N, C-alpha and C positions, 0 to 999 in steps of 0.2 A: 483689908484681908490679912488674917491672921497668920504670922510669920513661923511661929512655932509650929513643929512638925512636918514644916514644907523645903523640896526642894529647889536648892539653886543654885544656876550657871555663871560662874563670872568669868569674863576671859580679860588679860592682862594682869591674872591675878599672882603673882609674883613680887610686886610692889607697889608703891603710890596707891593710887585709890582705889583699885585693885583688891589690893591686899589689906588695906582697913575696912572695905566693906564686908568682905569675907569675915574679919576679923568680928565685926560688929553683927554681924548674922548668926555665927557661931555662939556667941553670949547671948541672944535671944532664942535659944534652943531650937533652930532648925534642924532638920533631920539630916541634912546631905547636902555638901555644897561642892560642884565640880568646878574647881582651880584651873584654869584653862592658860597656857603660858608658851611660849615658843623658848623660853630661856632655860638653863640648868636647874637654876634655884626652883624652880615649883616645888619638886621634891623635898626640900630643905623648909620650904616656907612650909607646905602643908605638914609635915612635921611639927612645926614648931606651933601654928593652929592646935591643932590635935592637942599637944601637949597642954598649950592654955586652957583649953575647954575641957581636958580630961577625960577625953572620948574622941574616937573615930569619925569624925563630922567632915573634914576636908580632904577631896579624893583630887590628886594631880593628873594631871593630862598636859602632857608636853607636847607641841605642834605648830602648825600654822593656822591662826582663824581664818586666814582667807581660802584654805583647804577645803572645799565642799565635803571631800569623803571625811575628814577629819573629824569636822563638824558632827555630819551624822553618826560619827561612830561616838563621839562623847556621850550624844543625847541616848542613844541605844544602850548604851553600858549603866548610863543613869536611870532610864528608865526599867532596864532589866533587874538592876541590883536594889533599886530601891522606889523610886516612884516617878510620876510624869514630873517634870521642873516646873515649878509655878512661879520662878520669880527668876528674870534674866536681865545682868548688868553687865554688857560688850564695853566693858572698858580698856581693852585694848587700842593703841593708838600711838602713832609717830609724828615725828616734825623732820621736815627738811627743807628749812625754812633759807630763804634769799628773796631777793628782787623781784618782780617781777622781769623787770627790764634792767639792766646793768649795761652801762656805757664804761670802756676800757678808756682809761686816760689818755695812753699811748698811743694807741690803736685810732681809737675815735671812733669804733665799730661797737655796735649794741649788741649785747646776748640775751635772749629769750630764755626765761626760765624753763629750764627742759621739760619736755611734755613727760617723758617714760618716770620724770621724778612726781609728776602731779599725778600721773596714773595710779603710780606706787601708792601715794599717802590717798589717794581715794581709794583704791580698794583694800586697805586698811582699814581705813578713817570713818570710813559710809558704807561701802559695801557691805563689807564683813558684818559688823554691827547689825546693820539690817535683816542679817538673813543668818545670824544667831538668834535673834527675836523672831523673825518667821518662823524658825524650826519648833520652837517653842509652842508656838500658838499650832502651827502644824500638830503636834501630840498632842494638845489638849485637845482640837478638834478633834482628833482621829480618838480621843477616850471619851469624848462626849459621845461621840459616833455609835461606839462600842456600847454604850448603855442605852442606845435609842434616843439619845439627847438632841436637841435640835437649837434652837434658837432659846440664847441664855435669859433665864428670868432673876430680878433683881430676889427674891427669894432664896436663891441659890447662894448667895454671897459670890463676890468676886472669885474667879479660876485662878487669874493669874494677873501677873504684872511686871513692867519693863520699863527700864531708866536707861535713856541713852545718854552719854556724859558728851556735852557739848563744852562751850568754852567762851569766855567773854571775847577771844578772837572771833566770833562769828559775826559779832558787829562790824569787822574790817580792822588789819592791824599791820603796819609796814612790815615787809617781810616774809609775809605769811601766804601769800596768795594761795599755795596748796590748801594748810591748813585751816585756813581761814572758810575757803568754798567748804571743805567736808564737814565743818562745825555747825554752819549755815544750812547746809546739806540735811542735818538729822532734824532740823525744826519741821522741816516739811515731809521728810519721812514719821515721825513721830506721829504730827497732827493726823496722817492719812492712815496710820496704821492703829490709830485709837478710835477713828469712824468705824475700821471693818473688822478688827478683834473683839470690840465689844460685845458682837452678834456670839461669841464664844466666852463672854464673862471677863476678856483680860482686856486692862488698861495699859498704856503705855503713856510713859512722861519721858521728859527730858531736863537736865540739871546743866548748867551754865557756871564751873566752879573759874573764879578768879585764881590769880598763880598762888599755885600751893607747893609745897614743899616735897615735892618728887625727883626723881633722879630726872627727868625729862625738864624741869624747870633748870635745877641746881645744874645742868649740864650748860646753861646759859652764861653759867659764871659770875662769882663774886659783884665784879665791878657792874655787868649790864644790871643783876637783880639789884644791887645798892643806887645804881643811875636811874633804870627806865623803871623800875617797877615798883620798890618800899617808897619812892616821893609821891605816888600818885593811891596809893591805898590808904582808907582810912585806918586801918590797924596797921598802919606802919610794918607790917611783918609779911610774910606768906602765911598763909593758909594752913593749919593743919590736916593732912590726910583724914584722919578722924572725924575732924569737924564736917566735911563734904561726907564721910559715911554715913555719920549721924541722919544730914539731912537725906541722903538715897533712901536709909531704911524709912524715913518717916515719907518719903513718897510711894516706896513699895508698899508700907501697911496702910495708909489713910486712902480709903477711898474718897473721899471727897477733893483729894487735889489733882488736878489735871494740869496738862499744858506745862510751862516752861516755868523753872525756878530757880531763879537769879543767887548764886552763894560766892559772889564775886569782890565783899570784903569793902565793898565802896572805891574799887579801883575803876580808871578811868585811862583810856590810853592819850598822852602827852599828844601836843596839837604837831 
């Protein structure tokens, strides 16, 4: 799918992988990018990327990605002012790490991972990304219906592309019962969406990044990174966000690419 001239929507765009993808897409001459994030920094990030690009390409939207009305408003605005979005990278995510069952040494009582915390991670990391993707498919389907088009034909060229952000933790990782569950859940969502959305000419893939130099990973602390991450990766360093962004843009544009891509730098969890 030709990226230049298309409209994109990226959540979690204020930092990390989302920000790197926005920068890469701007360099590839997309028409407009909706930068979605709940942090105050999103306006400054949009201004910075626009300055780098030398044009007004990034449009900031501040809000909660789990809010249905907010999601619809973002797509309404982009469709009205630019065009139907054809690329979606729902990169917003959170971690709320802890052991699934932890025993208090003094009391001997076991504590189970809080269910409300689990639900919070599921809402942000699994449900929200799926519905941002479905929103784009919905808009593409409506645009096709308005033109009298039904089942997509290969001669039309691809009509849209989605890349979910998985994780190496999807295979299981100590202390990440909620996070790992959501990232594994995206595998089933992506596979199902691909089977259905191709009716409208939309592809869906999933990338599993290894430990990337993002605020989320840096929050783990230097000691944790040096002890539990770097020794188990073949690169012996954190992955750069621009390396993941480059892989995502490859997945967005290359129509022969489907399924999952592992960009883990050879990392394997310690036993």
